C-alpha positions in Angstrom: -73.8 -141.6 -117.1 -75.3 -145.0 -117.1 -76.6 -146.1 -113.7 -75.2 -149.3 -112.3 -77.9 -149.8 -109.7 -80.3 -148.1 -107.3 -80.8 -147.5 -103.6 -83.2 -148.8 -101.1 -82.6 -146.4 -98.2 -78.8 -146.3 -97.8 -78.3 -149.8 -99.3 -77.3 -150.0 -103.0 -78.7 -152.7 -105.2 -76.4 -153.3 -108.2 -78.0 -154.3 -111.5 -75.1 -156.8 -111.8 -76.3 -158.7 -108.8 -79.9 -158.7 -110.0 -78.8 -160.1 -113.4 -76.7 -162.9 -111.7 -79.8 -163.8 -109.7 -82.0 -163.8 -112.8 -79.4 -166.0 -114.5 -79.5 -168.5 -111.6 -83.3 -168.6 -111.7 -83.2 -169.1 -115.5 -80.7 -171.9 -115.1 -82.8 -173.6 -112.5 -85.9 -173.4 -114.7 -84.2 -174.9 -117.7 -82.5 -177.6 -115.6 -85.8 -178.6 -114.1 -87.2 -178.9 -117.6 -84.3 -181.1 -118.6 -84.6 -183.3 -115.5 -88.3 -183.8 -116.3 -87.5 -184.7 -119.9 -85.1 -187.4 -118.6 -87.7 -188.5 -116.1 -85.5 -187.6 -113.1 -86.6 -185.9 -109.9 -86.7 -182.2 -110.6 -86.7 -181.3 -106.9 -83.0 -182.4 -106.9 -82.2 -179.3 -108.9 -83.5 -177.0 -106.2 -81.7 -179.2 -103.6 -78.3 -178.7 -105.4 -78.6 -175.0 -106.0 -77.1 -173.9 -102.7 -74.1 -176.2 -103.3 -73.5 -174.9 -106.8 -74.1 -171.3 -105.9 -71.8 -171.2 -102.9 -69.1 -173.1 -104.6 -69.5 -171.0 -107.7 -69.2 -167.7 -105.9 -66.1 -168.9 -104.0 -64.6 -170.1 -107.2 -65.4 -166.9 -109.0 -63.9 -164.7 -106.3 -60.7 -166.9 -106.0 -60.3 -166.7 -109.8 -60.4 -162.9 -109.7 -58.1 -162.8 -106.7 -55.5 -164.9 -108.6 -56.0 -163.3 -112.0 -57.2 -159.6 -111.6 -57.6 -157.7 -114.8 -54.8 -155.3 -115.9 -57.2 -152.3 -115.7 -57.5 -152.7 -111.9 -53.8 -151.8 -111.6 -53.2 -154.6 -109.0 -51.9 -158.2 -109.1 -52.6 -161.2 -107.0 -49.9 -160.2 -104.5 -52.1 -157.2 -103.5 -54.7 -159.6 -102.1 -52.1 -161.6 -100.3 -50.9 -158.4 -98.7 -54.4 -157.2 -97.9 -56.3 -160.5 -97.2 -59.5 -158.8 -95.9 -59.9 -157.4 -99.4 -60.6 -160.9 -100.7 -64.0 -160.7 -99.0 -64.8 -157.2 -100.4 -67.0 -158.6 -103.2 -69.1 -155.5 -103.4 -66.1 -153.7 -104.8 -66.3 -156.0 -107.8 -64.3 -158.9 -109.0 -65.8 -162.2 -110.0 -64.2 -164.5 -112.6 -66.6 -166.6 -114.7 -64.0 -169.4 -115.3 -63.7 -169.8 -111.5 -67.5 -169.8 -111.1 -67.8 -172.7 -113.6 -65.0 -174.6 -112.0 -66.3 -174.0 -108.5 -69.8 -174.9 -109.5 -68.5 -178.2 -111.1 -66.8 -179.0 -107.8 -69.9 -178.3 -105.9 -72.0 -180.5 -108.2 -69.4 -183.3 -107.8 -69.5 -183.2 -104.0 -73.3 -183.0 -104.0 -73.6 -186.0 -106.3 -71.1 -188.0 -104.2 -73.1 -187.3 -101.1 -76.4 -188.2 -102.7 -75.0 -191.1 -104.7 -76.1 -189.5 -108.0 -74.4 -189.8 -111.4 -72.3 -186.7 -111.8 -72.0 -187.1 -115.6 -75.8 -187.3 -116.1 -76.5 -184.3 -113.9 -73.7 -182.4 -115.5 -75.5 -182.9 -118.8 -78.7 -181.7 -117.3 -77.2 -178.5 -115.9 -74.9 -177.2 -118.7 -77.6 -175.8 -121.0 -79.0 -173.8 -118.1 -75.4 -172.8 -117.1 -74.9 -171.4 -120.6 -78.2 -169.5 -120.4 -77.3 -168.0 -117.0 -74.0 -166.9 -118.4 -75.7 -165.1 -121.3 -78.0 -163.3 -118.9 -75.3 -162.5 -116.4 -73.1 -160.9 -119.0 -75.5 -158.0 -119.2 -74.2 -157.0 -115.8 -71.0 -155.9 -117.6 -73.1 -153.5 -119.7 -74.3 -151.7 -116.6 -70.8 -151.7 -115.0 -69.3 -150.5 -118.3 -66.7 -153.2 -118.4 -65.6 -156.1 -120.6 -65.3 -154.1 -123.8 -62.9 -154.5 -126.6 -61.0 -152.2 -128.9 -62.3 -149.0 -130.4 -64.8 -149.4 -133.3 -67.2 -147.4 -135.4 -69.5 -150.3 -136.1 -73.3 -149.6 -135.7 -73.5 -151.7 -132.5 -70.5 -150.0 -130.9 -70.7 -149.6 -127.1 -70.4 -146.1 -125.6 -68.2 -146.0 -122.5 -68.3 -143.1 -120.1 -64.9 -141.4 -119.7 -64.7 -142.5 -116.1 -64.7 -146.2 -117.2 -62.2 -145.9 -120.0 -58.7 -147.1 -119.8 -56.1 -144.3 -119.3 -54.7 -144.7 -122.8 -58.1 -144.5 -124.4 -59.6 -141.5 -122.6 -60.4 -139.7 -125.9 -62.1 -142.7 -127.5 -65.9 -143.1 -126.8 -67.0 -146.3 -128.7 -65.8 -149.8 -128.3 -66.6 -153.4 -129.2 -69.2 -154.8 -126.8 -67.4 -158.0 -125.9 -69.9 -158.8 -123.2 -72.6 -158.9 -125.9 -70.6 -161.1 -128.2 -70.1 -163.5 -125.3 -73.8 -163.3 -124.5 -74.6 -164.4 -128.1 -72.0 -167.2 -127.9 -73.5 -168.5 -124.7 -76.9 -168.5 -126.2 -75.6 -170.4 -129.2 -74.0 -172.9 -126.8 -77.3 -173.4 -124.9 -79.2 -174.1 -128.1 -76.5 -176.4 -129.4 -76.5 -178.4 -126.2 -80.3 -178.7 -126.2 -80.3 -179.7 -129.8 -77.6 -182.4 -129.5 -79.2 -183.7 -126.3 -82.4 -184.4 -128.3 -81.1 -185.3 -131.7 -78.4 -187.7 -130.6 -79.9 -189.0 -127.4 -79.0 -192.6 -128.4 -75.4 -191.9 -129.4 -74.3 -189.6 -126.6 -72.7 -191.0 -123.5 -73.4 -189.6 -120.0 -71.2 -186.6 -119.6 -70.8 -185.8 -123.4 -72.9 -182.6 -123.2 -70.7 -181.6 -120.2 -67.6 -182.1 -122.4 -69.2 -180.3 -125.4 -69.9 -177.3 -123.1 -66.3 -177.5 -122.0 -65.3 -177.2 -125.6 -67.7 -174.6 -127.0 -67.6 -172.0 -124.2 -63.8 -172.0 -123.8 -63.3 -171.8 -127.6 -65.5 -168.6 -127.7 -63.9 -167.1 -124.6 -60.4 -167.9 -126.0 -61.2 -166.0 -129.3 -62.8 -163.1 -127.5 -59.7 -162.6 -125.3 -57.9 -161.4 -128.3 -60.2 -158.4 -128.3 -59.9 -157.5 -124.7 -58.0 -154.3 -123.7 -57.6 -155.4 -120.0 -56.6 -159.1 -120.0 -55.7 -160.9 -116.8 -52.0 -161.3 -117.1 -49.7 -163.6 -115.1 -46.0 -163.2 -116.1 -47.1 -161.5 -119.3 -49.4 -164.4 -120.2 -53.2 -164.1 -120.6 -54.3 -166.5 -117.8 -57.9 -166.7 -119.0 -56.9 -167.5 -122.6 -54.4 -170.2 -121.6 -56.8 -171.8 -119.3 -59.6 -171.8 -121.9 -57.2 -173.4 -124.4 -56.2 -176.1 -121.9 -59.8 -176.9 -120.9 -61.0 -177.1 -124.5 -58.2 -179.3 -125.6 -58.6 -181.6 -122.7 -62.4 -181.9 -123.3 -61.8 -182.6 -127.0 -59.3 -185.4 -126.2 -61.7 -186.8 -123.6 -64.6 -186.8 -126.0 -62.6 -188.5 -128.7 -61.1 -191.1 -126.4 -64.3 -192.2 -124.7 -66.2 -192.6 -128.0 -63.2 -194.4 -129.6 -63.2 -196.7 -126.6 -67.0 -197.2 -126.9 -66.7 -198.0 -130.6 -64.0 -200.6 -129.9 -66.1 -202.2 -127.2 -69.2 -202.3 -129.4 -67.2 -203.8 -132.3 -65.7 -206.4 -130.0 -69.1 -207.3 -128.6 -70.7 -207.5 -132.1 -67.9 -209.8 -133.2 -68.5 -212.1 -130.3 -72.3 -212.2 -131.1 -71.8 -212.8 -134.8 -69.3 -215.7 -134.1 -71.6 -217.4 -131.7 -73.2 -220.5 -133.0 -77.0 -220.8 -132.9 -78.2 -222.5 -129.8 -75.1 -221.7 -127.8 
């Protein structure tokens, strides 16, 4: 059986936790490089980490509490009936969408307090966020979770019988959805870094944040079709619907703000061209 951690004395250290920490450190490293590239104070990245981390953990836990996966055999009402279980994070249960939303709220509050531009710092942080997600997803490998339907593909993931869903106890190999999402997050990171350099003069502050909010949700939306244990609310996949709404909203916001910019630029150019010399 694949180990999910190790002990120091009687205290167990989970690989999942270590990978989350590694992802956070990687995100900080990349965000510092991006801040330096933009000639902004890199120390602000370290200063905002506690805000993002605490808000992200709270958001991740609340997301799980409100949308537990079907394989857990419980619904959100279970946590309302047993409120102390909400704090039992060592039993598992963190939702990435909630972590992203919580982190965004934490960043917004921090920027408000420090009088910083939220859009600019959002652009700085999202490549590192995508990298941290790619690293953190490997925690699902050690926990033997986030796998898709049965498959005989060469990269199929072996799941111990103890971690299989009841209706699949006789099936050993599955699609490694965690790995697919890891690759998608890496693609997202490289795309954001490329766009931030290639189109630096065309992008508006906050564009990379919106592009992240399109690319990640799109990948997650598609991968939800493969999951065997979706988070259902009233028979509807909560994660999938949320991803569709977020991606659609980000697309509309991106189109609207650039259309508005183009209209403003055209109007200003028209005024300049119609100006008489010497006026």
